[in-house]
PDB file of N, CA, C and O in Angstrom, chain B, residues numbered from 101:
ATOM      1  N   MET B 101      60.171  28.174 -23.271  1.00  0.00           N
ATOM      2  CA  MET B 101      60.922  26.893 -22.805  1.00  0.00           C
ATOM      3  C   MET B 101      60.347  27.216 -21.117  1.00  0.00           C
ATOM      4  O   MET B 101      60.150  28.425 -20.997  1.00  0.00           O
ATOM      5  N   GLY B 102      60.108  26.609 -20.106  1.00  0.00           N
ATOM      6  CA  GLY B 102      60.067  27.109 -18.292  1.00  0.00           C
ATOM      7  C   GLY B 102      61.357  25.999 -17.975  1.00  0.00           C
ATOM      8  O   GLY B 102      61.173  24.861 -18.407  1.00  0.00           O
ATOM      9  N   ILE B 103      62.573  26.254 -17.288  1.00  0.00           N
ATOM     10  CA  ILE B 103      63.697  25.800 -16.810  1.00  0.00           C
ATOM     11  C   ILE B 103      62.929  23.836 -16.924  1.00  0.00           C
ATOM     12  O   ILE B 103      63.412  23.109 -17.792  1.00  0.00           O
ATOM     13  N   GLU B 104      62.549  23.643 -16.607  1.00  0.00           N
ATOM     14  CA  GLU B 104      62.471  22.075 -16.648  1.00  0.00           C
ATOM     15  C   GLU B 104      61.994  21.643 -17.384  1.00  0.00           C
ATOM     16  O   GLU B 104      61.778  20.453 -17.156  1.00  0.00           O
ATOM     17  N   GLU B 105      61.431  22.202 -18.860  1.00  0.00           N
ATOM     18  CA  GLU B 105      61.451  21.816 -19.786  1.00  0.00           C
ATOM     19  C   GLU B 105      62.924  22.164 -20.475  1.00  0.00           C
ATOM     20  O   GLU B 105      63.228  21.481 -21.453  1.00  0.00           O
ATOM     21  N   GLU B 106      63.876  23.202 -20.018  1.00  0.00           N
ATOM     22  CA  GLU B 106      64.611  23.086 -20.634  1.00  0.00           C
ATOM     23  C   GLU B 106      66.110  22.427 -19.832  1.00  0.00           C
ATOM     24  O   GLU B 106      67.249  22.270 -20.271  1.00  0.00           O
ATOM     25  N   ALA B 107      65.708  22.244 -18.949  1.00  0.00           N
ATOM     26  CA  ALA B 107      66.286  21.082 -19.140  1.00  0.00           C
ATOM     27  C   ALA B 107      67.057  19.516 -18.843  1.00  0.00           C
ATOM     28  O   ALA B 107      68.122  18.915 -18.701  1.00  0.00           O
ATOM     29  N   ILE B 108      65.329  19.413 -18.888  1.00  0.00           N
ATOM     30  CA  ILE B 108      64.802  17.797 -19.817  1.00  0.00           C
ATOM     31  C   ILE B 108      65.567  17.679 -21.067  1.00  0.00           C
ATOM     32  O   ILE B 108      66.374  16.791 -21.344  1.00  0.00           O
ATOM     33  N   LYS B 109      65.205  18.712 -21.808  1.00  0.00           N
ATOM     34  CA  LYS B 109      65.958  19.124 -23.585  1.00  0.00           C
ATOM     35  C   LYS B 109      67.296  18.355 -23.121  1.00  0.00           C
ATOM     36  O   LYS B 109      67.413  17.136 -23.246  1.00  0.00           O
ATOM     37  N   ARG B 110      68.424  19.289 -22.503  1.00  0.00           N
ATOM     38  CA  ARG B 110      69.427  19.379 -22.196  1.00  0.00           C
ATOM     39  C   ARG B 110      69.690  18.147 -21.510  1.00  0.00           C
ATOM     40  O   ARG B 110      70.841  18.360 -21.128  1.00  0.00           O
ATOM     41  N   LEU B 111      69.342  16.812 -21.032  1.00  0.00           N
ATOM     42  CA  LEU B 111      69.720  15.873 -20.234  1.00  0.00           C
ATOM     43  C   LEU B 111      69.498  14.781 -21.067  1.00  0.00           C
ATOM     44  O   LEU B 111      69.492  13.603 -20.711  1.00  0.00           O
ATOM     45  N   ARG B 112      69.280  15.294 -22.405  1.00  0.00           N
ATOM     46  CA  ARG B 112      69.084  14.120 -22.972  1.00  0.00           C
ATOM     47  C   ARG B 112      70.342  13.995 -23.627  1.00  0.00           C
ATOM     48  O   ARG B 112      70.342  13.101 -24.474  1.00  0.00           O
ATOM     49  N   ASN B 113      71.120  14.443 -23.534  1.00  0.00           N
ATOM     50  CA  ASN B 113      72.363  14.743 -23.817  1.00  0.00           C
ATOM     51  C   ASN B 113      73.699  14.072 -22.680  1.00  0.00           C
ATOM     52  O   ASN B 113      74.913  14.279 -22.685  1.00  0.00           O
ATOM     53  N   VAL B 114      72.943  13.327 -21.892  1.00  0.00           N
ATOM     54  CA  VAL B 114      73.848  13.032 -21.088  1.00  0.00           C
ATOM     55  C   VAL B 114      73.522  11.415 -21.294  1.00  0.00           C
ATOM     56  O   VAL B 114      72.520  10.923 -21.814  1.00  0.00           O
ATOM     57  N   LYS B 115      74.216  11.008 -20.952  1.00  0.00           N
ATOM     58  CA  LYS B 115      74.691   9.423 -21.498  1.00  0.00           C
ATOM     59  C   LYS B 115      74.961   8.483 -20.460  1.00  0.00           C
ATOM     60  O   LYS B 115      75.765   8.835 -19.597  1.00  0.00           O
ATOM     61  N   ASP B 116      74.325   7.104 -20.364  1.00  0.00           N
ATOM     62  CA  ASP B 116      74.383   6.402 -19.482  1.00  0.00           C
ATOM     63  C   ASP B 116      75.703   5.567 -19.982  1.00  0.00           C
ATOM     64  O   ASP B 116      75.242   4.909 -20.914  1.00  0.00           O
ATOM     65  N   PRO B 117      77.996   5.018 -19.800  1.00  0.00           N
ATOM     66  CA  PRO B 117      78.082   5.008 -19.943  1.00  0.00           C
ATOM     67  C   PRO B 117      78.257   3.854 -20.685  1.00  0.00           C
ATOM     68  O   PRO B 117      78.879   3.543 -21.701  1.00  0.00           O
ATOM     69  N   VAL B 118      77.264   3.111 -19.595  1.00  0.00           N
ATOM     70  CA  VAL B 118      77.718   1.795 -20.063  1.00  0.00           C
ATOM     71  C   VAL B 118      76.098   1.336 -20.668  1.00  0.00           C
ATOM     72  O   VAL B 118      75.715   0.167 -20.665  1.00  0.00           O
ATOM     73  N   THR B 119      75.562   2.083 -20.991  1.00  0.00           N
ATOM     74  CA  THR B 119      74.226   1.775 -22.062  1.00  0.00           C
ATOM     75  C   THR B 119      74.344   2.490 -23.490  1.00  0.00           C
ATOM     76  O   THR B 119      73.767   2.198 -24.538  1.00  0.00           O
ATOM     77  N   GLU B 120      75.134   3.371 -23.260  1.00  0.00           N
ATOM     78  CA  GLU B 120      75.003   4.911 -24.466  1.00  0.00           C
ATOM     79  C   GLU B 120      73.396   5.529 -24.567  1.00  0.00           C
ATOM     80  O   GLU B 120      73.015   6.294 -25.453  1.00  0.00           O
ATOM     81  N   GLU B 121      72.623   5.050 -23.534  1.00  0.00           N
ATOM     82  CA  GLU B 121      71.381   5.454 -23.211  1.00  0.00           C
ATOM     83  C   GLU B 121      71.201   6.775 -22.753  1.00  0.00           C
ATOM     84  O   GLU B 121      71.914   6.955 -21.767  1.00  0.00           O
ATOM     85  N   ASN B 122      70.240   8.244 -23.196  1.00  0.00           N
ATOM     86  CA  ASN B 122      70.692   9.291 -22.319  1.00  0.00           C
ATOM     87  C   ASN B 122      69.251   9.264 -21.100  1.00  0.00           C
ATOM     88  O   ASN B 122      68.162   8.703 -21.221  1.00  0.00           O
ATOM     89  N   ILE B 123      69.651   9.885 -20.255  1.00  0.00           N
ATOM     90  CA  ILE B 123      68.990   9.171 -18.882  1.00  0.00           C
ATOM     91  C   ILE B 123      67.323  10.077 -18.781  1.00  0.00           C
ATOM     92  O   ILE B 123      66.362  10.068 -18.010  1.00  0.00           O
ATOM     93  N   VAL B 124      67.507  10.418 -19.382  1.00  0.00           N
ATOM     94  CA  VAL B 124      65.556  10.734 -19.531  1.00  0.00           C
ATOM     95  C   VAL B 124      65.643   9.462 -20.456  1.00  0.00           C
ATOM     96  O   VAL B 124      65.673   8.547 -19.633  1.00  0.00           O
ATOM     97  N   ASP B 125      65.682   9.070 -21.324  1.00  0.00           N
ATOM     98  CA  ASP B 125      65.020   7.851 -21.541  1.00  0.00           C
ATOM     99  C   ASP B 125      64.829   6.620 -20.981  1.00  0.00           C
ATOM    100  O   ASP B 125      63.981   5.897 -21.503  1.00  0.00           O
ATOM    101  N   LEU B 126      65.538   6.157 -19.868  1.00  0.00           N
ATOM    102  CA  LEU B 126      66.280   5.338 -19.035  1.00  0.00           C
ATOM    103  C   LEU B 126      65.315   5.149 -18.033  1.00  0.00           C
ATOM    104  O   LEU B 126      65.291   4.202 -17.248  1.00  0.00           O
ATOM    105  N   GLY B 127      64.157   6.512 -18.112  1.00  0.00           N
ATOM    106  CA  GLY B 127      64.313   7.199 -16.453  1.00  0.00           C
ATOM    107  C   GLY B 127      64.571   7.558 -15.639  1.00  0.00           C
ATOM    108  O   GLY B 127      63.868   8.114 -14.795  1.00  0.00           O
ATOM    109  N   MET B 128      65.663   7.353 -15.637  1.00  0.00           N
ATOM    110  CA  MET B 128      67.021   8.520 -14.326  1.00  0.00           C
ATOM    111  C   MET B 128      66.287   9.408 -13.906  1.00  0.00           C
ATOM    112  O   MET B 128      65.837   9.341 -12.762  1.00  0.00           O
ATOM    113  N   VAL B 129      66.027  10.342 -14.657  1.00  0.00           N
ATOM    114  CA  VAL B 129      65.575  11.770 -13.855  1.00  0.00           C
ATOM    115  C   VAL B 129      64.376  12.091 -13.600  1.00  0.00           C
ATOM    116  O   VAL B 129      63.615  12.566 -14.444  1.00  0.00           O
ATOM    117  N   VAL B 130      63.937  11.761 -11.853  1.00  0.00           N
ATOM    118  CA  VAL B 130      62.627  11.899 -11.326  1.00  0.00           C
ATOM    119  C   VAL B 130      62.071  12.726 -11.350  1.00  0.00           C
ATOM    120  O   VAL B 130      60.912  12.667 -11.759  1.00  0.00           O
ATOM    121  N   SER B 131      62.487  13.596 -11.033  1.00  0.00           N
ATOM    122  CA  SER B 131      61.741  15.062 -11.196  1.00  0.00           C
ATOM    123  C   SER B 131      62.763  16.354 -10.889  1.00  0.00           C
ATOM    124  O   SER B 131      63.656  16.483 -10.051  1.00  0.00           O
ATOM    125  N   ILE B 132      62.437  16.930 -11.549  1.00  0.00           N
ATOM    126  CA  ILE B 132      63.939  19.120 -11.622  1.00  0.00           C
ATOM    127  C   ILE B 132      61.836  19.707 -10.640  1.00  0.00           C
ATOM    128  O   ILE B 132      60.628  19.698 -10.877  1.00  0.00           O
ATOM    129  N   VAL B 133      63.096  20.178  -9.323  1.00  0.00           N
ATOM    130  CA  VAL B 133      62.487  21.356  -8.545  1.00  0.00           C
ATOM    131  C   VAL B 133      63.167  23.263  -9.522  1.00  0.00           C
ATOM    132  O   VAL B 133      64.227  23.498 -10.101  1.00  0.00           O
ATOM    133  N   GLU B 134      62.199  23.980  -9.314  1.00  0.00           N
ATOM    134  CA  GLU B 134      62.925  24.619  -9.570  1.00  0.00           C
ATOM    135  C   GLU B 134      62.768  25.828  -9.187  1.00  0.00           C
ATOM    136  O   GLU B 134      62.186  26.561  -9.987  1.00  0.00           O
ATOM    137  N   ASP B 135      63.304  26.532  -7.631  1.00  0.00           N
ATOM    138  CA  ASP B 135      63.079  27.716  -6.709  1.00  0.00           C
ATOM    139  C   ASP B 135      63.596  28.709  -6.434  1.00  0.00           C
ATOM    140  O   ASP B 135      64.135  29.308  -7.364  1.00  0.00           O
ATOM    141  N   GLU B 136      63.638  29.118  -5.494  1.00  0.00           N
ATOM    142  CA  GLU B 136      64.626  30.476  -5.429  1.00  0.00           C
ATOM    143  C   GLU B 136      66.179  30.276  -5.016  1.00  0.00           C
ATOM    144  O   GLU B 136      67.086  31.107  -4.987  1.00  0.00           O
ATOM    145  N   ASP B 137      66.180  29.137  -4.761  1.00  0.00           N
ATOM    146  CA  ASP B 137      67.613  29.154  -4.498  1.00  0.00           C
ATOM    147  C   ASP B 137      68.314  27.842  -5.632  1.00  0.00           C
ATOM    148  O   ASP B 137      69.319  27.136  -5.554  1.00  0.00           O
ATOM    149  N   GLY B 138      67.195  27.973  -6.665  1.00  0.00           N
ATOM    150  CA  GLY B 138      68.176  27.792  -8.419  1.00  0.00           C
ATOM    151  C   GLY B 138      66.730  26.210  -8.100  1.00  0.00           C
ATOM    152  O   GLY B 138      65.577  26.114  -7.679  1.00  0.00           O
ATOM    153  N   VAL B 139      68.060  25.100  -8.761  1.00  0.00           N
ATOM    154  CA  VAL B 139      67.346  23.647  -9.438  1.00  0.00           C
ATOM    155  C   VAL B 139      68.161  22.472  -8.750  1.00  0.00           C
ATOM    156  O   VAL B 139      69.361  22.352  -8.505  1.00  0.00           O
ATOM    157  N   ARG B 140      66.820  21.463  -8.478  1.00  0.00           N
ATOM    158  CA  ARG B 140      67.175  20.717  -7.654  1.00  0.00           C
ATOM    159  C   ARG B 140      66.602  19.678  -8.479  1.00  0.00           C
ATOM    160  O   ARG B 140      65.451  19.559  -8.900  1.00  0.00           O
ATOM    161  N   LEU B 141      68.208  18.528  -8.719  1.00  0.00           N
ATOM    162  CA  LEU B 141      67.168  17.938  -9.941  1.00  0.00           C
ATOM    163  C   LEU B 141      67.662  16.659  -9.649  1.00  0.00           C
ATOM    164  O   LEU B 141      68.800  16.291  -9.937  1.00  0.00           O
ATOM    165  N   TYR B 142      66.612  15.816  -8.942  1.00  0.00           N
ATOM    166  CA  TYR B 142      66.611  14.134  -8.264  1.00  0.00           C
ATOM    167  C   TYR B 142      66.906  13.141  -9.082  1.00  0.00           C
ATOM    168  O   TYR B 142      66.069  13.220  -9.981  1.00  0.00           O
ATOM    169  N   LEU B 143      67.910  11.876  -9.381  1.00  0.00           N
ATOM    170  CA  LEU B 143      68.048  11.935 -10.411  1.00  0.00           C
ATOM    171  C   LEU B 143      67.813   9.767  -9.156  1.00  0.00           C
ATOM    172  O   LEU B 143      67.745   9.528  -7.950  1.00  0.00           O
ATOM    173  N   ASP B 144      67.777   8.541 -10.866  1.00  0.00           N
ATOM    174  CA  ASP B 144      67.265   7.066  -9.919  1.00  0.00           C
ATOM    175  C   ASP B 144      68.731   6.564  -9.823  1.00  0.00           C
ATOM    176  O   ASP B 144      68.974   5.359  -9.873  1.00  0.00           O
ATOM    177  N   LEU B 145      69.565   7.365  -9.705  1.00  0.00           N
ATOM    178  CA  LEU B 145      71.233   7.018  -9.689  1.00  0.00           C
ATOM    179  C   LEU B 145      71.598   5.251  -8.718  1.00  0.00           C
ATOM    180  O   LEU B 145      72.581   4.561  -8.989  1.00  0.00           O
ATOM    181  N   SER B 146      70.604   4.890  -7.694  1.00  0.00           N
ATOM    182  CA  SER B 146      71.375   3.707  -6.656  1.00  0.00           C
ATOM    183  C   SER B 146      70.344   2.623  -7.339  1.00  0.00           C
ATOM    184  O   SER B 146      70.213   1.545  -6.758  1.00  0.00           O
ATOM    185  N   ARG B 147      69.595   2.868  -8.568  1.00  0.00           N
ATOM    186  CA  ARG B 147      68.332   1.560  -9.085  1.00  0.00           C
ATOM    187  C   ARG B 147      69.350   0.390  -9.269  1.00  0.00           C
ATOM    188  O   ARG B 147      70.288   0.435 -10.064  1.00  0.00           O
ATOM    189  N   GLY B 148      69.065  -0.669  -8.445  1.00  0.00           N
ATOM    190  CA  GLY B 148      69.745  -1.779  -8.635  1.00  0.00           C
ATOM    191  C   GLY B 148      70.891  -2.371  -7.568  1.00  0.00           C
ATOM    192  O   GLY B 148      71.280  -3.463  -7.152  1.00  0.00           O
ATOM    193  N   THR B 149      71.163  -1.033  -7.405  1.00  0.00           N
ATOM    194  CA  THR B 149      72.442  -1.573  -6.056  1.00  0.00           C
ATOM    195  C   THR B 149      72.108  -1.973  -4.932  1.00  0.00           C
ATOM    196  O   THR B 149      71.126  -1.446  -4.409  1.00  0.00           O
ATOM    197  N   HIS B 150      72.750  -2.906  -4.313  1.00  0.00           N
ATOM    198  CA  HIS B 150      72.306  -3.366  -2.430  1.00  0.00           C
ATOM    199  C   HIS B 150      72.886  -3.113  -2.711  1.00  0.00           C
ATOM    200  O   HIS B 150      73.304  -3.309  -3.852  1.00  0.00           O
ATOM    201  N   GLY B 151      73.613  -2.131  -1.402  1.00  0.00           N
ATOM    202  CA  GLY B 151      75.178  -3.000  -0.505  1.00  0.00           C
ATOM    203  C   GLY B 151      75.838  -2.225  -1.232  1.00  0.00           C
ATOM    204  O   GLY B 151      75.604  -1.574  -2.250  1.00  0.00           O
ATOM    205  N   PRO B 152      76.948  -2.430  -0.379  1.00  0.00           N
ATOM    206  CA  PRO B 152      78.040  -1.402  -0.239  1.00  0.00           C
ATOM    207  C   PRO B 152      79.617  -2.135  -0.992  1.00  0.00           C
ATOM    208  O   PRO B 152      80.825  -1.922  -0.896  1.00  0.00           O
ATOM    209  N   PHE B 153      78.816  -2.971  -1.658  1.00  0.00           N
ATOM    210  CA  PHE B 153      79.888  -3.443  -2.709  1.00  0.00           C
ATOM    211  C   PHE B 153      79.716  -3.019  -4.029  1.00  0.00           C
ATOM    212  O   PHE B 153      80.494  -2.504  -4.832  1.00  0.00           O
ATOM    213  N   MET B 154      78.135  -3.451  -4.110  1.00  0.00           N
ATOM    214  CA  MET B 154      77.466  -2.969  -5.851  1.00  0.00           C
ATOM    215  C   MET B 154      77.151  -1.505  -5.495  1.00  0.00           C
ATOM    216  O   MET B 154      76.522  -0.934  -6.385  1.00  0.00           O
ATOM    217  N   ASP B 155      77.455  -0.695  -4.322  1.00  0.00           N
ATOM    218  CA  ASP B 155      77.519   1.203  -4.749  1.00  0.00           C
ATOM    219  C   ASP B 155      79.109   0.911  -4.766  1.00  0.00           C
ATOM    220  O   ASP B 155      79.434   0.833  -5.951  1.00  0.00           O
ATOM    221  N   ALA B 156      79.857   0.782  -4.208  1.00  0.00           N
ATOM    222  CA  ALA B 156      81.170   0.790  -4.873  1.00  0.00           C
ATOM    223  C   ALA B 156      81.365   0.202  -6.197  1.00  0.00           C
ATOM    224  O   ALA B 156      81.753   1.132  -6.904  1.00  0.00           O
ATOM    225  N   LEU B 157      81.279  -1.098  -7.046  1.00  0.00           N
ATOM    226  CA  LEU B 157      81.294  -1.150  -8.360  1.00  0.00           C
ATOM    227  C   LEU B 157      80.963   0.184  -8.930  1.00  0.00           C
ATOM    228  O   LEU B 157      81.675   0.928  -9.604  1.00  0.00           O
ATOM    229  N   THR B 158      79.939   0.310  -8.589  1.00  0.00           N
ATOM    230  CA  THR B 158      78.706   2.025 -10.120  1.00  0.00           C
ATOM    231  C   THR B 158      79.175   3.039  -9.483  1.00  0.00           C
ATOM    232  O   THR B 158      78.383   3.974  -9.608  1.00  0.00           O
ATOM    233  N   TRP B 159      80.361   3.411  -8.661  1.00  0.00           N
ATOM    234  CA  TRP B 159      80.342   4.825  -8.171  1.00  0.00           C
ATOM    235  C   TRP B 159      80.806   5.365 -10.324  1.00  0.00           C
ATOM    236  O   TRP B 159      80.130   5.610 -11.322  1.00  0.00           O
ATOM    237  N   PRO B 160      81.880   5.311 -10.083  1.00  0.00           N
ATOM    238  CA  PRO B 160      82.699   5.485 -11.317  1.00  0.00           C
ATOM    239  C   PRO B 160      81.136   5.672 -12.517  1.00  0.00           C
ATOM    240  O   PRO B 160      80.704   6.603 -13.197  1.00  0.00           O
ATOM    241  N   VAL B 161      80.967   5.122 -12.421  1.00  0.00           N
ATOM    242  CA  VAL B 161      78.945   5.184 -13.369  1.00  0.00           C
ATOM    243  C   VAL B 161      78.611   6.535 -13.585  1.00  0.00           C
ATOM    244  O   VAL B 161      78.596   7.403 -14.459  1.00  0.00           O
ATOM    245  N   ARG B 162      78.163   6.176 -11.542  1.00  0.00           N
ATOM    246  CA  ARG B 162      77.089   7.213 -10.796  1.00  0.00           C
ATOM    247  C   ARG B 162      78.284   9.139 -11.368  1.00  0.00           C
ATOM    248  O   ARG B 162      78.267  10.043 -12.204  1.00  0.00           O
ATOM    249  N   ALA B 163      78.935   8.745 -10.367  1.00  0.00           N
ATOM    250  CA  ALA B 163      79.601  10.703 -10.838  1.00  0.00           C
ATOM    251  C   ALA B 163      80.224  10.635 -12.027  1.00  0.00           C
ATOM    252  O   ALA B 163      81.269  11.251 -11.816  1.00  0.00           O
ATOM    253  N   LYS B 164      80.238  10.291 -13.090  1.00  0.00           N
ATOM    254  CA  LYS B 164      80.319  10.000 -14.561  1.00  0.00           C
ATOM    255  C   LYS B 164      79.342  11.178 -14.999  1.00  0.00           C
ATOM    256  O   LYS B 164      79.620  12.284 -15.464  1.00  0.00           O
ATOM    257  N   ILE B 165      77.524  10.320 -14.565  1.00  0.00           N
ATOM    258  CA  ILE B 165      76.746  10.307 -14.643  1.00  0.00           C
ATOM    259  C   ILE B 165      76.236  12.668 -14.575  1.00  0.00           C
ATOM    260  O   ILE B 165      75.889  13.556 -15.354  1.00  0.00           O
ATOM    261  N   VAL B 166      76.595  12.465 -12.947  1.00  0.00           N
ATOM    262  CA  VAL B 166      76.444  13.681 -12.386  1.00  0.00           C
ATOM    263  C   VAL B 166      77.286  14.832 -12.686  1.00  0.00           C
ATOM    264  O   VAL B 166      76.688  15.904 -12.775  1.00  0.00           O
ATOM    265  N   ARG B 167      79.026  14.839 -12.929  1.00  0.00           N
ATOM    266  CA  ARG B 167      79.821  14.996 -14.016  1.00  0.00           C
ATOM    267  C   ARG B 167      78.915  15.923 -15.207  1.00  0.00           C
ATOM    268  O   ARG B 167      78.659  17.125 -15.278  1.00  0.00           O
ATOM    269  N   ASP B 168      78.565  14.717 -16.111  1.00  0.00           N
ATOM    270  CA  ASP B 168      78.119  15.510 -17.090  1.00  0.00           C
ATOM    271  C   ASP B 168      76.740  16.229 -17.132  1.00  0.00           C
ATOM    272  O   ASP B 168      76.598  17.009 -18.074  1.00  0.00           O
ATOM    273  N   ALA B 169      75.734  16.100 -16.291  1.00  0.00           N
ATOM    274  CA  ALA B 169      74.022  16.854 -15.847  1.00  0.00           C
ATOM    275  C   ALA B 169      74.910  18.014 -15.221  1.00  0.00           C
ATOM    276  O   ALA B 169      75.242  18.843 -16.068  1.00  0.00           O
ATOM    277  N   VAL B 170      75.239  18.194 -14.305  1.00  0.00           N
ATOM    278  CA  VAL B 170      76.498  19.369 -13.636  1.00  0.00           C
ATOM    279  C   VAL B 170      76.634  20.155 -15.433  1.00  0.00           C
ATOM    280  O   VAL B 170      75.877  21.076 -15.738  1.00  0.00           O
ATOM    281  N   ALA B 171      77.750  19.574 -16.494  1.00  0.00           N
ATOM    282  CA  ALA B 171      78.344  20.428 -17.292  1.00  0.00           C
ATOM    283  C   ALA B 171      76.545  21.062 -18.753  1.00  0.00           C
ATOM    284  O   ALA B 171      76.487  21.888 -19.664  1.00  0.00           O
ATOM    285  N   VAL B 172      75.882  20.431 -18.364  1.00  0.00           N
ATOM    286  CA  VAL B 172      75.019  20.444 -19.162  1.00  0.00           C
ATOM    287  C   VAL B 172      73.846  21.658 -18.889  1.00  0.00           C
ATOM    288  O   VAL B 172      73.016  22.335 -19.494  1.00  0.00           O
ATOM    289  N   LEU B 173      74.359  21.442 -17.630  1.00  0.00           N
ATOM    290  CA  LEU B 173      72.850  22.623 -16.499  1.00  0.00           C
ATOM    291  C   LEU B 173      73.175  23.756 -15.708  1.00  0.00           C
ATOM    292  O   LEU B 173      72.460  24.493 -15.028  1.00  0.00           O
ATOM    293  N   SER B 174      74.948  23.746 -16.034  1.00  0.00           N
ATOM    294  CA  SER B 174      75.969  24.743 -15.010  1.00  0.00           C
ATOM    295  C   SER B 174      75.341  26.234 -15.944  1.00  0.00           C
ATOM    296  O   SER B 174      76.275  27.026 -15.813  1.00  0.00           O
ATOM    297  N   ASP B 175      74.520  26.767 -16.572  1.00  0.00           N
ATOM    298  CA  ASP B 175      74.349  27.879 -17.319  1.00  0.00           C
ATOM    299  C   ASP B 175      72.912  28.573 -16.799  1.00  0.00           C
ATOM    300  O   ASP B 175      72.423  29.684 -17.002  1.00  0.00           O
ATOM    301  N   LEU B 176      72.365  27.160 -15.874  1.00  0.00           N
ATOM    302  CA  LEU B 176      70.862  27.523 -15.054  1.00  0.00           C
ATOM    303  C   LEU B 176      70.551  27.918 -14.042  1.00  0.00           C
ATOM    304  O   LEU B 176      69.384  27.963 -13.655  1.00  0.00           O
ATOM    305  N   GLY B 177      71.768  28.373 -13.252  1.00  0.00           N
ATOM    306  CA  GLY B 177      72.161  28.983 -12.505  1.00  0.00           C
ATOM    307  C   GLY B 177      72.393  27.777 -11.399  1.00  0.00           C
ATOM    308  O   GLY B 177      72.370  26.635 -11.858  1.00  0.00           O
ATOM    309  N   LYS B 178      72.754  28.035  -9.095  1.00  0.00           N
ATOM    310  CA  LYS B 178      72.744  27.052  -8.187  1.00  0.00           C
ATOM    311  C   LYS B 178      71.810  25.602  -9.189  1.00  0.00           C
ATOM    312  O   LYS B 178      70.639  25.310  -9.434  1.00  0.00           O
ATOM    313  N   VAL B 179      73.096  25.079  -9.479  1.00  0.00           N
ATOM    314  CA  VAL B 179      72.464  23.467  -9.701  1.00  0.00           C
ATOM    315  C   VAL B 179      72.903  22.416  -8.295  1.00  0.00           C
ATOM    316  O   VAL B 179      73.967  22.354  -7.679  1.00  0.00           O
ATOM    317  N   GLU B 180      71.758  21.746  -8.127  1.00  0.00           N
ATOM    318  CA  GLU B 180      72.023  20.757  -6.588  1.00  0.00           C
ATOM    319  C   GLU B 180      71.755  19.144  -7.272  1.00  0.00           C
ATOM    320  O   GLU B 180      70.728  19.422  -7.890  1.00  0.00           O
ATOM    321  N   ILE B 181      71.910  18.159  -7.471  1.00  0.00           N
ATOM    322  CA  ILE B 181      71.763  17.164  -7.763  1.00  0.00           C
ATOM    323  C   ILE B 181      71.514  15.971  -6.630  1.00  0.00           C
ATOM    324  O   ILE B 181      72.473  15.742  -5.892  1.00  0.00           O
ATOM    325  N   LEU B 182      70.487  15.312  -6.463  1.00  0.00           N
ATOM    326  CA  LEU B 182      70.510  14.165  -5.120  1.00  0.00           C
ATOM    327  C   LEU B 182      69.744  13.300  -5.934  1.00  0.00           C
ATOM    328  O   LEU B 182      69.283  13.448  -7.066  1.00  0.00           O
ATOM    329  N   ASP B 183      69.687  12.022  -4.823  1.00  0.00           N
ATOM    330  CA  ASP B 183      69.660  10.334  -4.878  1.00  0.00           C
ATOM    331  C   ASP B 183      67.915  10.150  -5.197  1.00  0.00           C
ATOM    332  O   ASP B 183      67.612   9.475  -4.213  1.00  0.00           O
ATOM    333  N   ALA B 184      67.136  10.268  -5.664  1.00  0.00           N
ATOM    334  CA  ALA B 184      66.360  10.148  -5.529  1.00  0.00           C
ATOM    335  C   ALA B 184      64.955   9.404  -4.667  1.00  0.00           C
ATOM    336  O   ALA B 184      63.766   9.657  -4.470  1.00  0.00           O
ATOM    337  N   LYS B 185      66.353   7.936  -4.195  1.00  0.00           N
ATOM    338  CA  LYS B 185      65.693   7.105  -2.730  1.00  0.00           C
ATOM    339  C   LYS B 185      66.126   7.456  -2.052  1.00  0.00           C
ATOM    340  O   LYS B 185      65.475   7.472  -1.008  1.00  0.00           O
ATOM    341  N   SER B 186      67.190   7.893  -2.003  1.00  0.00           N
ATOM    342  CA  SER B 186      68.615   7.975  -0.359  1.00  0.00           C
ATOM    343  C   SER B 186      68.449   9.519  -0.603  1.00  0.00           C
ATOM    344  O   SER B 186      68.401  10.095   0.484  1.00  0.00           O
ATOM    345  N   PHE B 187      68.363  10.236  -1.487  1.00  0.00           N
ATOM    346  CA  PHE B 187      68.382  12.465  -1.311  1.00  0.00           C
ATOM    347  C   PHE B 187      70.222  12.019  -0.439  1.00  0.00           C
ATOM    348  O   PHE B 187      70.543  12.476   0.658  1.00  0.00           O
ATOM    349  N   GLN B 188      70.967  11.246  -1.134  1.00  0.00           N
ATOM    350  CA  GLN B 188      72.319  11.784  -0.683  1.00  0.00           C
ATOM    351  C   GLN B 188      72.706  12.794  -2.257  1.00  0.00           C
ATOM    352  O   GLN B 188      72.624  12.566  -3.464  1.00  0.00           O
ATOM    353  N   ARG B 189      73.079  13.791  -1.534  1.00  0.00           N
ATOM    354  CA  ARG B 189      73.393  14.153  -2.460  1.00  0.00           C
ATOM    355  C   ARG B 189      75.040  13.942  -3.542  1.00  0.00           C
ATOM    356  O   ARG B 189      75.940  13.198  -3.152  1.00  0.00           O
ATOM    357  N   TYR B 190      75.091  14.345  -4.215  1.00  0.00           N
ATOM    358  CA  TYR B 190      76.090  14.413  -5.288  1.00  0.00           C
ATOM    359  C   TYR B 190      76.732  15.123  -5.510  1.00  0.00           C
ATOM    360  O   TYR B 190      77.957  15.005  -5.523  1.00  0.00           O
ATOM    361  N   TYR B 191      75.922  16.358  -5.822  1.00  0.00           N
ATOM    362  CA  TYR B 191      76.806  17.663  -6.110  1.00  0.00           C
ATOM    363  C   TYR B 191      75.980  19.019  -5.072  1.00  0.00           C
ATOM    364  O   TYR B 191      75.117  18.807  -4.220  1.00  0.00           O
ATOM    365  N   PRO B 192      76.505  20.274  -5.429  1.00  0.00           N
ATOM    366  CA  PRO B 192      77.977  20.428  -4.595  1.00  0.00           C
ATOM    367  C   PRO B 192      77.564  19.005  -3.638  1.00  0.00           C
ATOM    368  O   PRO B 192      76.580  18.389  -3.227  1.00  0.00           O
ATOM    369  N   GLU B 193      79.726  18.967  -3.601  1.00  0.00           N
ATOM    370  CA  GLU B 193      79.789  17.661  -2.849  1.00  0.00           C
ATOM    371  C   GLU B 193      79.849  17.988  -1.218  1.00  0.00           C
ATOM    372  O   GLU B 193      79.721  17.194  -0.286  1.00  0.00           O
ATOM    373  N   ASP B 194      80.164  19.898  -1.178  1.00  0.00           N
ATOM    374  CA  ASP B 194      79.963  20.672   0.221  1.00  0.00           C
ATOM    375  C   ASP B 194      79.298  21.539  -0.483  1.00  0.00           C
ATOM    376  O   ASP B 194      79.059  21.551  -1.691  1.00  0.00           O
ATOM    377  N   ASP B 195      78.853  22.671   0.811  1.00  0.00           N
ATOM    378  CA  ASP B 195      78.343  23.685   0.808  1.00  0.00           C
ATOM    379  C   ASP B 195      79.160  24.537   1.931  1.00  0.00           C
ATOM    380  O   ASP B 195      78.844  25.702   2.172  1.00  0.00           O
TER     381      ASP B 195
END
């Protein structure tokens, strides 16, 4: 099994705290890229958020999803998590 397939399998254990559905079935996992630097995970975390007020309201949910994704992928090597639309990097927070 390749890294992408293994990552998808593990990410099925990461639940959206609002719906309790996994982020794979919800379509939040847009792509997974593996290269010599590690694994980059592109998530659709800003879906439905328009403007700073909605961003602020949904931040705790996005932060939990990112923390849970990092936890299930941490032993696959270096993991970077980005928003698929804005390319905002959620993890690691600083380099």
